N, C-alpha and C positions, 0 to 999 in steps of 0.2 A: 497744382504744382505738378510738373512732369516728373516722371520716374528718374530721369537724368539729373534734374535739379535737386531732387530729394537725395539721391546718391551723393552728389557733390556736397550738398549741405551737411549730410551725415558725416562724411569724411572730414569736412571742415570743423565740425563740432568735436570730433575725436582729436584732430590735430590741436585745436585750442585747449581741450582738456589735458592732453599730454603736456603741452607747453606750460600751462598753469601749474600742473602737478610738479613739473621739474623746477618751477620757480617758487616752491614752498606752499602752494595752496592745496587744501584738501577739497576734493570734489564731494559736495553734499548731495546735489541733485543734478540730474540731466533731464531736460525736457519736462520740467515741472508744470503741470497743467492745473488751471483753476478757471471755472466758468468759460470754457472754450478758448482761453488764451494761455500762452505758455512763455516760460523763461527757458532759454537754451541751457545755461549752466548757472548753478549757484555754488559758489566756492567760499571757503573760509581760510583765513590766516590769522592766528591769534584771536583778537577780539573784533576782527573785521569780517563782515559777510559781504560778498560782492555778487551782484546779480548781473550776469553777462549775456548780452545779445551778441551772437556770433553771426558774422556776415562773410560768406565765402564768395569770392569773385574770380572767375576764370579770365575776365578781361575788364578793362575800364570803360567799356562801351556805355554803360549806364552810370558812370561816375564811381567814385570810391564807395566801398561798402557802407561806411558810416552815413552816407547820404540817404540810405534806405531806412534809417531809424528816425522817422519824422515825429512830429509832436503826437500824433495819434498813436503810433507804435509806443512811444515813450509812456504815454498815459496808461496804455494796456499793461505794460511791463510794471509800472508803479503799482497798479491795482493788484496784480498777481503777487508782487513782492509783499504788499501789505497783508494779503491773505496768508502767505507763507510765514511771515513773522508771527502773525496771530496764531496760526495753527500749530507752529513749532514752539511757541512761547519763547521767542528770542529777542524780546524788547531790550535786553541789557547790552546787546551788541551794537557796534557802529555799522553803518551800511553805506554802500557805494554802488553806482550803476556804471558799468563799463561796456564799451563796444569792442569786440575782438574781431579784427579783420584778418581773414586768412586768404592769401593769394597763392594758389598752387603754382609752382615753378618746376615742372618735371617731377623728379623724385623728392624734391624738398618743397617747402612753402615759406613764403615771407609772412610773418605774423606781426601785426601792429595792435597794441593794446591802447585804447583811448580811455584813460582812467577818468572817472568822475565825469563821464560824457554828458550826463544830464541830471 
């Protein structure tokens, strides 16, 4: 990953975290890693824990951000989520997998949350 893409991705994750916080979610983890895979954001609201994959797109050249979350990526996220639940002993919670698409627009960003994406 190029340095520019990493910077854009990091800013997108921060934007997504800020957006989710403003909408009542508590940020539990950022960039949680397990066995070389990661989940961008793990958030909680009441009895719901949401595992979020954040995709930041500067253009639609390669399609919408959610298109980058293919079956292989989904399986990796599921495996990391299972490890997280086990390690934190969170079996009593409900769970969901969302994709958060951040599209920078100058000083603002358009944010789309695709709930229960997979």
